[in-house]
All heavy atoms as TSV, in Angstrom:
chain	resi	resn	atom	element	x	y	z
A	1	MET	N	N	15.610	85.770	46.933
A	1	MET	CA	C	14.213	86.147	46.997
A	1	MET	C	C	13.879	86.940	45.734
A	1	MET	O	O	14.623	87.814	45.332
A	1	MET	CB	C	13.982	86.993	48.248
A	1	MET	CG	C	12.562	87.408	48.420
A	1	MET	SD	S	12.204	88.458	49.862
A	1	MET	CE	C	13.335	87.976	51.100
A	2	ASN	N	N	12.759	86.621	45.097
A	2	ASN	CA	C	12.412	87.335	43.873
A	2	ASN	C	C	11.775	88.686	44.185
A	2	ASN	O	O	11.461	88.997	45.328
A	2	ASN	CB	C	11.496	86.466	42.984
A	2	ASN	CG	C	10.171	86.166	43.652
A	2	ASN	OD1	O	9.699	86.940	44.472
A	2	ASN	ND2	N	9.574	85.051	43.299
A	3	ASP	N	N	11.578	89.496	43.138
A	3	ASP	CA	C	11.060	90.850	43.319
A	3	ASP	C	C	9.664	90.869	43.924
A	3	ASP	O	O	9.355	91.717	44.756
A	3	ASP	CB	C	11.044	91.591	41.978
A	3	ASP	CG	C	12.438	91.965	41.521
A	3	ASP	OD1	O	13.351	92.010	42.370
A	3	ASP	OD2	O	12.605	92.217	40.317
A	4	ALA	N	N	8.807	89.959	43.517
A	4	ALA	CA	C	7.439	89.928	44.030
A	4	ALA	C	C	7.440	89.654	45.532
A	4	ALA	O	O	6.731	90.321	46.297
A	4	ALA	CB	C	6.612	88.874	43.306
A	5	ALA	N	N	8.237	88.709	45.970
A	5	ALA	CA	C	8.310	88.396	47.399
A	5	ALA	C	C	8.871	89.580	48.183
A	5	ALA	O	O	8.392	89.896	49.283
A	5	ALA	CB	C	9.162	87.160	47.624
A	6	ALA	N	N	9.876	90.239	47.634
A	6	ALA	CA	C	10.463	91.398	48.301
A	6	ALA	C	C	9.444	92.522	48.415
A	6	ALA	O	O	9.347	93.184	49.454
A	6	ALA	CB	C	11.699	91.876	47.546
A	7	ARG	N	N	8.664	92.758	47.357
A	7	ARG	CA	C	7.633	93.803	47.401
A	7	ARG	C	C	6.575	93.481	48.448
A	7	ARG	O	O	6.114	94.356	49.179
A	7	ARG	CB	C	6.988	93.995	46.028
A	7	ARG	CG	C	7.866	94.743	45.042
A	7	ARG	CD	C	7.080	95.203	43.829
A	7	ARG	NE	N	6.354	94.127	43.172
A	7	ARG	CZ	C	6.822	93.377	42.182
A	7	ARG	NH1	N	8.034	93.604	41.716
A	7	ARG	NH2	N	6.085	92.435	41.644
A	8	ILE	N	N	6.177	92.226	48.533
A	8	ILE	CA	C	5.169	91.817	49.517
A	8	ILE	C	C	5.698	92.034	50.931
A	8	ILE	O	O	5.004	92.583	51.792
A	8	ILE	CB	C	4.749	90.354	49.293
A	8	ILE	CG1	C	3.948	90.231	47.998
A	8	ILE	CG2	C	3.954	89.830	50.480
A	8	ILE	CD1	C	3.698	88.801	47.557
A	9	LEU	N	N	6.934	91.614	51.172
A	9	LEU	CA	C	7.519	91.806	52.497
A	9	LEU	C	C	7.658	93.283	52.845
A	9	LEU	O	O	7.388	93.686	53.980
A	9	LEU	CB	C	8.879	91.113	52.584
A	9	LEU	CG	C	8.838	89.593	52.700
A	9	LEU	CD1	C	10.254	89.030	52.669
A	9	LEU	CD2	C	8.123	89.171	53.974
A	10	ASP	N	N	8.058	94.098	51.878
A	10	ASP	CA	C	8.165	95.542	52.113
A	10	ASP	C	C	6.812	96.141	52.458
A	10	ASP	O	O	6.697	96.969	53.367
A	10	ASP	CB	C	8.753	96.250	50.894
A	10	ASP	CG	C	10.232	95.969	50.705
A	10	ASP	OD1	O	10.881	95.479	51.658
A	10	ASP	OD2	O	10.734	96.225	49.594
A	11	ARG	N	N	5.780	95.732	51.726
A	11	ARG	CA	C	4.432	96.247	51.989
A	11	ARG	C	C	3.956	95.828	53.378
A	11	ARG	O	O	3.412	96.637	54.131
A	11	ARG	CB	C	3.448	95.758	50.932
A	11	ARG	CG	C	2.098	96.474	51.046
A	11	ARG	CD	C	1.042	95.860	50.190
A	11	ARG	NE	N	0.679	94.595	50.825
A	11	ARG	CZ	C	0.408	93.480	50.186
A	11	ARG	NH1	N	0.457	93.420	48.896
A	11	ARG	NH2	N	0.096	92.375	50.836
A	12	LEU	N	N	4.170	94.565	53.746
A	12	LEU	CA	C	3.760	94.092	55.064
A	12	LEU	C	C	4.512	94.826	56.177
A	12	LEU	O	O	3.926	95.167	57.214
A	12	LEU	CB	C	3.988	92.585	55.177
A	12	LEU	CG	C	3.069	91.709	54.331
A	12	LEU	CD1	C	3.522	90.259	54.401
A	12	LEU	CD2	C	1.624	91.859	54.781
A	13	HIS	N	N	5.785	95.072	55.944
A	13	HIS	CA	C	6.577	95.807	56.931
A	13	HIS	C	C	6.036	97.228	57.093
A	13	HIS	O	O	5.884	97.719	58.222
A	13	HIS	CB	C	8.052	95.826	56.509
A	13	HIS	CG	C	8.931	96.498	57.497
A	13	HIS	ND1	N	9.509	97.707	57.261
A	13	HIS	CD2	C	9.324	96.123	58.735
A	13	HIS	CE1	C	10.221	98.061	58.301
A	13	HIS	NE2	N	10.130	97.113	59.218
A	14	GLN	N	N	5.719	97.892	55.986
A	14	GLN	CA	C	5.187	99.254	56.059
A	14	GLN	C	C	3.830	99.267	56.761
A	14	GLN	O	O	3.549	100.145	57.569
A	14	GLN	CB	C	5.068	99.866	54.661
A	14	GLN	CG	C	4.654	101.323	54.685
A	14	GLN	CD	C	5.613	102.183	55.482
A	14	GLN	OE1	O	6.826	102.103	55.316
A	14	GLN	NE2	N	5.084	103.006	56.369
A	15	GLU	N	N	2.989	98.281	56.475
A	15	GLU	CA	C	1.691	98.198	57.149
A	15	GLU	C	C	1.864	98.013	58.651
A	15	GLU	O	O	1.138	98.615	59.445
A	15	GLU	CB	C	0.864	97.053	56.572
A	15	GLU	CG	C	0.327	97.324	55.186
A	15	GLU	CD	C	-0.406	96.133	54.590
A	15	GLU	OE1	O	-0.584	95.111	55.293
A	15	GLU	OE2	O	-0.797	96.231	53.422
A	16	ALA	N	N	2.832	97.211	59.057
A	16	ALA	CA	C	3.088	97.009	60.485
A	16	ALA	C	C	3.556	98.302	61.131
A	16	ALA	O	O	3.122	98.646	62.240
A	16	ALA	CB	C	4.122	95.907	60.685
A	17	LEU	N	N	4.427	99.045	60.441
A	17	LEU	CA	C	4.885	100.321	60.977
A	17	LEU	C	C	3.723	101.298	61.123
A	17	LEU	O	O	3.604	102.000	62.137
A	17	LEU	CB	C	5.973	100.922	60.085
A	17	LEU	CG	C	7.308	100.201	60.064
A	17	LEU	CD1	C	8.243	100.836	59.042
A	17	LEU	CD2	C	7.937	100.179	61.441
A	18	ASP	N	N	2.848	101.353	60.114
A	18	ASP	CA	C	1.689	102.237	60.174
A	18	ASP	C	C	0.770	101.867	61.326
A	18	ASP	O	O	0.263	102.735	62.039
A	18	ASP	CB	C	0.913	102.208	58.855
A	18	ASP	CG	C	1.689	102.818	57.699
A	18	ASP	OD1	O	2.680	103.548	57.955
A	18	ASP	OD2	O	1.314	102.560	56.534
A	19	GLU	N	N	0.540	100.570	61.519
A	19	GLU	CA	C	-0.307	100.125	62.624
A	19	GLU	C	C	0.312	100.495	63.972
A	19	GLU	O	O	-0.395	100.891	64.894
A	19	GLU	CB	C	-0.548	98.626	62.542
A	19	GLU	CG	C	-1.464	98.229	61.412
A	19	GLU	CD	C	-1.592	96.723	61.254
A	19	GLU	OE1	O	-1.050	95.979	62.105
A	19	GLU	OE2	O	-2.224	96.304	60.285
A	20	ASN	N	N	1.627	100.376	64.085
A	20	ASN	CA	C	2.300	100.759	65.329
A	20	ASN	C	C	2.128	102.251	65.595
A	20	ASN	O	O	1.894	102.656	66.728
A	20	ASN	CB	C	3.790	100.410	65.280
A	20	ASN	CG	C	4.039	98.936	65.405
A	20	ASN	OD1	O	3.182	98.186	65.839
A	20	ASN	ND2	N	5.232	98.519	65.000
A	21	GLU	N	N	2.267	103.076	64.554
A	21	GLU	CA	C	2.091	104.515	64.721
A	21	GLU	C	C	0.666	104.841	65.143
A	21	GLU	O	O	0.445	105.677	66.011
A	21	GLU	CB	C	2.442	105.259	63.439
A	21	GLU	CG	C	3.923	105.342	63.174
A	21	GLU	CD	C	4.241	106.112	61.908
A	21	GLU	OE1	O	3.312	106.487	61.171
A	21	GLU	OE2	O	5.436	106.337	61.665
A	22	GLU	N	N	-0.318	104.171	64.527
A	22	GLU	CA	C	-1.709	104.411	64.898
A	22	GLU	C	C	-1.967	103.989	66.341
A	22	GLU	O	O	-2.657	104.682	67.088
A	22	GLU	CB	C	-2.647	103.680	63.953
A	22	GLU	CG	C	-2.701	104.307	62.578
A	22	GLU	CD	C	-3.648	103.577	61.649
A	22	GLU	OE1	O	-4.590	102.922	62.128
A	22	GLU	OE2	O	-3.438	103.677	60.432
A	23	ARG	N	N	-1.414	102.855	66.746
A	23	ARG	CA	C	-1.576	102.391	68.123
A	23	ARG	C	C	-0.953	103.389	69.091
A	23	ARG	O	O	-1.552	103.750	70.111
A	23	ARG	CB	C	-0.938	101.013	68.292
A	23	ARG	CG	C	-1.141	100.431	69.690
A	23	ARG	CD	C	-0.196	99.293	70.005
A	23	ARG	NE	N	1.175	99.790	69.958
A	23	ARG	CZ	C	2.163	99.205	69.307
A	23	ARG	NH1	N	1.977	98.095	68.644
A	23	ARG	NH2	N	3.371	99.726	69.310
A	24	ASP	N	N	0.253	103.869	68.756
A	24	ASP	CA	C	0.912	104.843	69.616
A	24	ASP	C	C	0.118	106.142	69.680
A	24	ASP	O	O	0.003	106.756	70.741
A	24	ASP	CB	C	2.337	105.123	69.132
A	24	ASP	CG	C	3.253	103.934	69.316
A	24	ASP	OD1	O	2.884	102.988	70.047
A	24	ASP	OD2	O	4.337	103.935	68.700
A	25	TRP	N	N	-0.440	106.581	68.539
A	25	TRP	CA	C	-1.257	107.794	68.522
A	25	TRP	C	C	-2.489	107.612	69.407
A	25	TRP	O	O	-2.837	108.494	70.186
A	25	TRP	CB	C	-1.699	108.136	67.091
A	25	TRP	CG	C	-2.773	109.159	67.076
A	25	TRP	CD1	C	-2.611	110.509	67.261
A	25	TRP	CD2	C	-4.167	108.940	66.932
A	25	TRP	NE1	N	-3.839	111.131	67.225
A	25	TRP	CE2	C	-4.811	110.180	67.022
A	25	TRP	CE3	C	-4.933	107.803	66.731
A	25	TRP	CZ2	C	-6.181	110.317	66.912
A	25	TRP	CZ3	C	-6.305	107.939	66.611
A	25	TRP	CH2	C	-6.917	109.182	66.700
A	26	TYR	N	N	-3.129	106.455	69.311
A	26	TYR	CA	C	-4.318	106.196	70.120
A	26	TYR	C	C	-3.983	106.268	71.607
A	26	TYR	O	O	-4.747	106.788	72.410
A	26	TYR	CB	C	-4.887	104.814	69.771
A	26	TYR	CG	C	-6.185	104.501	70.460
A	26	TYR	CD1	C	-7.366	105.101	70.055
A	26	TYR	CD2	C	-6.222	103.610	71.532
A	26	TYR	CE1	C	-8.563	104.819	70.684
A	26	TYR	CE2	C	-7.409	103.320	72.171
A	26	TYR	CZ	C	-8.580	103.921	71.745
A	26	TYR	OH	O	-9.756	103.642	72.372
A	27	ARG	N	N	-2.809	105.808	71.973
A	27	ARG	CA	C	-2.391	105.779	73.379
A	27	ARG	C	C	-1.896	107.143	73.859
A	27	ARG	O	O	-2.168	107.548	74.980
A	27	ARG	CB	C	-1.303	104.730	73.558
A	27	ARG	CG	C	-1.026	104.369	74.987
A	27	ARG	CD	C	-0.029	103.233	75.123
A	27	ARG	NE	N	1.228	103.606	74.504
A	27	ARG	CZ	C	1.890	102.846	73.619
A	27	ARG	NH1	N	1.430	101.678	73.265
A	27	ARG	NH2	N	3.026	103.259	73.103
A	28	THR	N	N	-1.161	107.887	73.002
A	28	THR	CA	C	-0.501	109.120	73.446
A	28	THR	C	C	-1.103	110.399	72.881
A	28	THR	O	O	-0.889	111.470	73.432
A	28	THR	CB	C	0.982	109.110	73.050
A	28	THR	OG1	O	1.084	109.137	71.624
A	28	THR	CG2	C	1.704	107.899	73.601
A	29	GLY	N	N	-1.812	110.290	71.749
A	29	GLY	CA	C	-2.342	111.489	71.099
A	29	GLY	C	C	-1.323	112.173	70.210
A	29	GLY	O	O	-1.582	113.239	69.664
A	30	SER	N	N	-0.146	111.570	70.039
A	30	SER	CA	C	0.918	112.159	69.216
A	30	SER	C	C	1.302	111.207	68.101
A	30	SER	O	O	1.243	109.988	68.258
A	30	SER	CB	C	2.154	112.443	70.068
A	30	SER	OG	O	1.857	113.363	71.079
A	31	ILE	N	N	1.727	111.797	66.984
A	31	ILE	CA	C	2.173	110.997	65.846
A	31	ILE	C	C	3.293	111.759	65.138
A	31	ILE	O	O	3.274	112.993	65.100
A	31	ILE	CB	C	1.006	110.687	64.886
A	31	ILE	CG1	C	1.385	109.591	63.912
A	31	ILE	CG2	C	0.516	111.936	64.185
A	31	ILE	CD1	C	0.197	108.913	63.261
A	32	PRO	N	N	4.294	111.059	64.602
A	32	PRO	CA	C	5.378	111.767	63.915
A	32	PRO	C	C	4.950	112.234	62.528
A	32	PRO	O	O	4.212	111.545	61.825
A	32	PRO	CB	C	6.493	110.728	63.814
A	32	PRO	CG	C	5.804	109.414	63.906
A	32	PRO	CD	C	4.571	109.628	64.725
A	33	CYS	N	N	5.398	113.417	62.158
A	33	CYS	CA	C	5.198	113.926	60.804
A	33	CYS	C	C	6.236	113.242	59.914
A	33	CYS	O	O	7.434	113.282	60.205
A	33	CYS	CB	C	5.387	115.439	60.775
A	33	CYS	SG	S	5.382	116.149	59.124
A	34	HIS	N	N	5.797	112.622	58.839
A	34	HIS	CA	C	6.727	111.905	57.969
A	34	HIS	C	C	7.583	112.846	57.127
A	34	HIS	O	O	8.601	112.429	56.581
A	34	HIS	CB	C	5.979	110.933	57.062
A	34	HIS	CG	C	5.465	109.739	57.795
A	34	HIS	ND1	N	6.261	108.686	58.161
A	34	HIS	CD2	C	4.229	109.450	58.258
A	34	HIS	CE1	C	5.548	107.791	58.809
A	34	HIS	NE2	N	4.306	108.231	58.899
A	35	ASP	N	N	7.179	114.115	57.027
A	35	ASP	CA	C	7.949	115.063	56.230
A	35	ASP	C	C	9.110	115.679	57.006
A	35	ASP	O	O	10.208	115.799	56.488
A	35	ASP	CB	C	7.043	116.170	55.696
A	35	ASP	CG	C	6.030	115.647	54.697
A	35	ASP	OD1	O	6.364	114.680	53.974
A	35	ASP	OD2	O	4.910	116.175	54.653
A	36	CYS	N	N	8.845	116.075	58.262
A	36	CYS	CA	C	9.901	116.772	59.009
A	36	CYS	C	C	10.400	115.998	60.227
A	36	CYS	O	O	11.413	116.359	60.811
A	36	CYS	CB	C	9.424	118.162	59.438
A	36	CYS	SG	S	8.126	118.155	60.691
A	37	GLY	N	N	9.676	114.942	60.642
A	37	GLY	CA	C	10.117	114.122	61.757
A	37	GLY	C	C	9.660	114.592	63.118
A	37	GLY	O	O	9.911	113.928	64.120
A	38	THR	N	N	8.975	115.718	63.186
A	38	THR	CA	C	8.501	116.243	64.460
A	38	THR	C	C	7.310	115.433	64.953
A	38	THR	O	O	6.418	115.104	64.185
A	38	THR	CB	C	8.073	117.723	64.293
A	38	THR	OG1	O	9.188	118.458	63.826
A	38	THR	CG2	C	7.582	118.309	65.597
A	39	THR	N	N	7.275	115.133	66.238
A	39	THR	CA	C	6.121	114.468	66.826
A	39	THR	C	C	5.097	115.526	67.180
A	39	THR	O	O	5.407	116.496	67.877
A	39	THR	CB	C	6.532	113.676	68.078
A	39	THR	OG1	O	7.518	112.712	67.685
A	39	THR	CG2	C	5.353	112.962	68.689
A	40	VAL	N	N	3.870	115.343	66.676
A	40	VAL	CA	C	2.830	116.362	66.795
A	40	VAL	C	C	1.623	115.770	67.516
A	40	VAL	O	O	1.213	114.653	67.229
A	40	VAL	CB	C	2.405	116.847	65.385
A	40	VAL	CG1	C	1.377	117.944	65.486
A	40	VAL	CG2	C	3.607	117.321	64.601
A	41	ARG	N	N	1.046	116.539	68.437
A	41	ARG	CA	C	-0.191	116.122	69.096
A	41	ARG	C	C	-1.356	116.472	68.182
A	41	ARG	O	O	-1.439	117.567	67.654
A	41	ARG	CB	C	-0.357	116.820	70.440
A	41	ARG	CG	C	0.674	116.358	71.456
A	41	ARG	CD	C	0.380	116.831	72.855
A	41	ARG	NE	N	-0.858	116.307	73.410
A	41	ARG	CZ	C	-1.022	115.072	73.886
A	41	ARG	NH1	N	-0.022	114.218	73.836
A	41	ARG	NH2	N	-2.164	114.689	74.384
A	42	THR	N	N	-2.255	115.516	67.992
A	42	THR	CA	C	-3.411	115.740	67.131
A	42	THR	C	C	-4.586	114.916	67.633
A	42	THR	O	O	-4.396	113.877	68.267
A	42	THR	CB	C	-3.085	115.389	65.666
A	42	THR	OG1	O	-4.211	115.675	64.852
A	42	THR	CG2	C	-2.673	113.949	65.504
A	43	LYS	N	N	-5.793	115.399	67.354
A	43	LYS	CA	C	-6.996	114.681	67.792
A	43	LYS	C	C	-7.470	113.684	66.750
A	43	LYS	O	O	-8.218	112.778	67.072
A	43	LYS	CB	C	-8.100	115.675	68.115
A	43	LYS	CG	C	-7.759	116.536	69.310
A	43	LYS	CD	C	-8.864	117.483	69.641
A	43	LYS	CE	C	-8.370	118.388	70.749
A	43	LYS	NZ	N	-9.358	118.697	71.719
A	44	THR	N	N	-7.061	113.862	65.498
A	44	THR	CA	C	-7.454	112.933	64.441
A	44	THR	C	C	-6.243	112.598	63.588
A	44	THR	O	O	-5.238	113.300	63.618
A	44	THR	CB	C	-8.531	113.531	63.510
A	44	THR	OG1	O	-7.933	114.583	62.750
A	44	THR	CG2	C	-9.720	114.059	64.286
A	45	LEU	N	N	-6.364	111.551	62.795
A	45	LEU	CA	C	-5.294	111.204	61.857
A	45	LEU	C	C	-5.577	111.746	60.466
A	45	LEU	O	O	-4.865	111.440	59.523
A	45	LEU	CB	C	-5.130	109.683	61.810
A	45	LEU	CG	C	-4.629	109.048	63.093
A	45	LEU	CD1	C	-4.570	107.532	62.950
A	45	LEU	CD2	C	-3.274	109.592	63.477
A	46	GLU	N	N	-6.616	112.567	60.336
A	46	GLU	CA	C	-6.973	113.147	59.037
A	46	GLU	C	C	-5.894	114.110	58.543
A	46	GLU	O	O	-5.486	114.056	57.398
A	46	GLU	CB	C	-8.309	113.895	59.142
A	46	GLU	CG	C	-9.466	113.008	59.513
A	46	GLU	CD	C	-9.862	112.084	58.383
A	46	GLU	OE1	O	-9.830	112.514	57.230
A	46	GLU	OE2	O	-10.185	110.921	58.680
A	47	ALA	N	N	-5.473	115.018	59.420
A	47	ALA	CA	C	-4.459	116.002	59.048
A	47	ALA	C	C	-3.735	116.451	60.312
A	47	ALA	O	O	-4.312	116.466	61.396
A	47	ALA	CB	C	-5.097	117.205	58.364
A	48	LEU	N	N	-2.490	116.826	60.151
A	48	LEU	CA	C	-1.718	117.310	61.294
A	48	LEU	C	C	-1.944	118.806	61.474
A	48	LEU	O	O	-2.136	119.523	60.495
A	48	LEU	CB	C	-0.230	117.039	61.078
A	48	LEU	CG	C	0.180	115.578	60.999
A	48	LEU	CD1	C	1.675	115.481	60.756
A	48	LEU	CD2	C	-0.208	114.831	62.251
A	49	PRO	N	N	-1.888	119.285	62.710
A	49	PRO	CA	C	-2.016	120.726	62.937
A	49	PRO	C	C	-0.760	121.449	62.442
A	49	PRO	O	O	0.277	120.822	62.225
A	49	PRO	CB	C	-2.150	120.821	64.458
A	49	PRO	CG	C	-1.491	119.603	64.975
A	49	PRO	CD	C	-1.717	118.538	63.939
A	50	PRO	N	N	-0.840	122.756	62.271
A	50	PRO	CA	C	0.347	123.509	61.851
A	50	PRO	C	C	1.496	123.307	62.842
A	50	PRO	O	O	1.290	123.377	64.060
A	50	PRO	CB	C	-0.126	124.966	61.864
A	50	PRO	CG	C	-1.617	124.901	61.806
A	50	PRO	CD	C	-2.011	123.615	62.459
A	51	HIS	N	N	2.691	123.028	62.315
A	51	HIS	CA	C	3.852	122.813	63.181
A	51	HIS	C	C	5.155	123.242	62.513
A	51	HIS	O	O	6.211	122.703	62.807
A	51	HIS	CB	C	3.930	121.353	63.638
A	51	HIS	CG	C	4.045	120.366	62.517
A	51	HIS	ND1	N	2.975	119.967	61.771
A	51	HIS	CD2	C	5.115	119.727	62.014
A	51	HIS	CE1	C	3.380	119.121	60.855
A	51	HIS	NE2	N	4.679	118.956	60.979
A	52	ASN	N	N	5.079	124.222	61.614
A	52	ASN	CA	C	6.260	124.776	60.938
A	52	ASN	C	C	7.022	123.722	60.152
A	52	ASN	O	O	8.254	123.732	60.090
A	52	ASN	CB	C	7.189	125.475	61.929
A	52	ASN	CG	C	6.526	126.643	62.594
A	52	ASN	OD1	O	5.755	127.371	61.965
A	52	ASN	ND2	N	6.791	126.838	63.871
A	53	CYS	N	N	6.305	122.812	59.536
A	53	CYS	CA	C	6.916	121.697	58.817
A	53	CYS	C	C	7.828	122.197	57.683
A	53	CYS	O	O	8.952	121.732	57.542
A	53	CYS	CB	C	5.826	120.782	58.271
A	53	CYS	SG	S	6.437	119.289	57.492
A	54	ILE	N	N	7.340	123.123	56.902
A	54	ILE	CA	C	8.123	123.614	55.750
A	54	ILE	C	C	9.411	124.273	56.238
A	54	ILE	O	O	10.490	124.038	55.679
A	54	ILE	CB	C	7.284	124.584	54.899
A	54	ILE	CG1	C	6.123	123.808	54.254
A	54	ILE	CG2	C	8.133	125.277	53.852
A	54	ILE	CD1	C	5.106	124.680	53.561
A	55	GLN	N	N	9.318	125.070	57.298
A	55	GLN	CA	C	10.504	125.730	57.825
A	55	GLN	C	C	11.493	124.709	58.383
A	55	GLN	O	O	12.701	124.856	58.218
A	55	GLN	CB	C	10.117	126.738	58.922
A	55	GLN	CG	C	9.334	127.917	58.411
A	55	GLN	CD	C	7.829	127.652	58.315
A	55	GLN	OE1	O	7.362	126.528	58.464
A	55	GLN	NE2	N	7.069	128.701	58.052
A	56	ARG	N	N	10.994	123.666	59.039
A	56	ARG	CA	C	11.875	122.628	59.585
A	56	ARG	C	C	12.593	121.880	58.464
A	56	ARG	O	O	13.779	121.589	58.557
A	56	ARG	CB	C	11.085	121.645	60.432
A	56	ARG	CG	C	10.558	122.220	61.712
A	56	ARG	CD	C	9.656	121.195	62.401
A	56	ARG	NE	N	8.857	121.781	63.435
A	56	ARG	CZ	C	9.237	121.893	64.695
A	56	ARG	NH1	N	10.398	121.430	65.068
A	56	ARG	NH2	N	8.447	122.454	65.580
A	57	GLN	N	N	11.862	121.572	57.394
A	57	GLN	CA	C	12.484	120.877	56.263
A	57	GLN	C	C	13.552	121.753	55.618
A	57	GLN	O	O	14.635	121.271	55.268
A	57	GLN	CB	C	11.423	120.506	55.229
A	57	GLN	CG	C	10.482	119.419	55.688
A	57	GLN	CD	C	9.459	119.126	54.626
A	57	GLN	OE1	O	9.798	118.654	53.559
A	57	GLN	NE2	N	8.207	119.417	54.925
A	58	GLN	N	N	13.252	123.042	55.450
A	58	GLN	CA	C	14.220	123.952	54.848
A	58	GLN	C	C	15.468	124.074	55.722
A	58	GLN	O	O	16.594	124.027	55.214
A	58	GLN	CB	C	13.597	125.325	54.644
A	58	GLN	CG	C	14.520	126.313	53.980
A	58	GLN	CD	C	13.845	127.659	53.749
A	58	GLN	OE1	O	12.716	127.872	54.173
A	58	GLN	NE2	N	14.546	128.544	53.094
A	59	ALA	N	N	15.289	124.191	57.038
A	59	ALA	CA	C	16.435	124.288	57.945
A	59	ALA	C	C	17.279	123.015	57.884
A	59	ALA	O	O	18.510	123.078	57.889
A	59	ALA	CB	C	15.955	124.552	59.370
A	60	ARG	N	N	16.625	121.851	57.811
A	60	ARG	CA	C	17.363	120.588	57.730
A	60	ARG	C	C	18.162	120.527	56.437
A	60	ARG	O	O	19.340	120.142	56.442
A	60	ARG	CB	C	16.407	119.401	57.812
A	60	ARG	CG	C	17.154	118.065	57.820
A	60	ARG	CD	C	16.238	116.881	57.884
A	60	ARG	NE	N	15.422	116.858	56.685
A	60	ARG	CZ	C	14.126	116.541	56.660
A	60	ARG	NH1	N	13.499	116.216	57.751
A	60	ARG	NH2	N	13.460	116.547	55.532
A	61	ARG	N	N	17.569	120.934	55.316
A	61	ARG	CA	C	18.302	120.930	54.037
A	61	ARG	C	C	19.499	121.870	54.094
A	61	ARG	O	O	20.572	121.554	53.577
A	61	ARG	CB	C	17.366	121.315	52.899
A	61	ARG	CG	C	16.432	120.206	52.475
A	61	ARG	CD	C	15.739	120.532	51.168
A	61	ARG	NE	N	14.866	121.680	51.293
A	61	ARG	CZ	C	13.576	121.629	51.625
A	61	ARG	NH1	N	13.011	120.481	51.888
A	61	ARG	NH2	N	12.862	122.735	51.691
A	62	GLU	N	N	19.333	123.038	54.722
A	62	GLU	CA	C	20.440	123.992	54.836
A	62	GLU	C	C	21.567	123.428	55.706
A	62	GLU	O	O	22.739	123.568	55.371
A	62	GLU	CB	C	19.938	125.317	55.400
A	62	GLU	CG	C	19.081	126.090	54.423
A	62	GLU	CD	C	18.442	127.324	55.040
A	62	GLU	OE1	O	18.657	127.583	56.256
A	62	GLU	OE2	O	17.721	128.021	54.319
A	63	ARG	N	N	21.205	122.775	56.822
A	63	ARG	CA	C	22.235	122.160	57.672
A	63	ARG	C	C	22.989	121.080	56.919
A	63	ARG	O	O	24.208	120.983	56.997
A	63	ARG	CB	C	21.595	121.569	58.932
A	63	ARG	CG	C	21.242	122.569	59.990
A	63	ARG	CD	C	20.903	121.898	61.310
A	63	ARG	NE	N	19.884	120.869	61.183
A	63	ARG	CZ	C	18.570	121.069	61.274
A	63	ARG	NH1	N	18.105	122.268	61.468
A	63	ARG	NH2	N	17.728	120.043	61.178
A	64	GLU	N	N	22.245	120.256	56.172
A	64	GLU	CA	C	22.891	119.174	55.406
A	64	GLU	C	C	23.787	119.748	54.320
A	64	GLU	O	O	24.870	119.215	54.065
A	64	GLU	CB	C	21.835	118.257	54.820
A	64	GLU	CG	C	21.122	117.404	55.856
A	64	GLU	CD	C	19.966	116.632	55.289
A	64	GLU	OE1	O	19.611	116.817	54.101
A	64	GLU	OE2	O	19.370	115.841	56.052
A	65	ALA	N	N	23.372	120.817	53.687
A	65	ALA	CA	C	24.188	121.443	52.640
A	65	ALA	C	C	25.473	122.036	53.224
A	65	ALA	O	O	26.522	121.972	52.599
A	65	ALA	CB	C	23.387	122.515	51.923
A	66	ASN	N	N	25.387	122.574	54.426
A	66	ASN	CA	C	26.572	123.173	55.064
A	66	ASN	C	C	27.549	122.111	55.554
A	66	ASN	O	O	28.734	122.353	55.636
A	66	ASN	CB	C	26.152	124.061	56.231
A	66	ASN	CG	C	25.485	125.340	55.760
A	66	ASN	OD1	O	25.703	125.776	54.643
A	66	ASN	ND2	N	24.647	125.897	56.594
A	67	ARG	N	N	27.057	120.920	55.887
A	67	ARG	CA	C	27.923	119.838	56.357
A	67	ARG	C	C	28.683	119.170	55.226
A	67	ARG	O	O	29.774	118.685	55.408
A	67	ARG	CB	C	27.098	118.770	57.077
A	67	ARG	CG	C	26.931	119.058	58.536
A	67	ARG	CD	C	26.332	117.885	59.217
A	67	ARG	NE	N	24.939	118.245	59.445
A	67	ARG	CZ	C	23.967	117.402	59.643
A	67	ARG	NH1	N	24.185	116.115	59.625
A	67	ARG	NH2	N	22.752	117.799	59.846
A	68	THR	N	N	28.072	119.131	54.050
A	68	THR	CA	C	28.683	118.413	52.924
A	68	THR	C	C	29.691	119.327	52.240
A	68	THR	O	O	29.349	120.408	51.779
A	68	THR	CB	C	27.596	118.003	51.914
A	68	THR	OG1	O	26.536	117.373	52.622
A	68	THR	CG2	C	28.172	117.064	50.884
A	69	PRO	N	N	30.969	118.913	52.179
A	69	PRO	CA	C	31.987	119.763	51.539
A	69	PRO	C	C	31.854	119.784	50.032
A	69	PRO	O	O	31.351	119.014	49.371
A	69	PRO	CB	C	33.312	119.117	51.919
A	69	PRO	CG	C	33.010	117.820	52.551
A	69	PRO	CD	C	31.534	117.745	52.777
């Protein structure tokens, strides 16, 4: 498969994932934060409410650093 076909398939796959997330949000009111992985309840898809994202990312980096010898 050439690069153009691979890029098209990757884009279509990402669009399908985004549509699934939007459908799930419409049904449940929750959507995952792509930065920290936490599922957050929100009324709109404009912005996520505060959920300690920066602290969660920092804690994850520290755990990963401690695991790697």
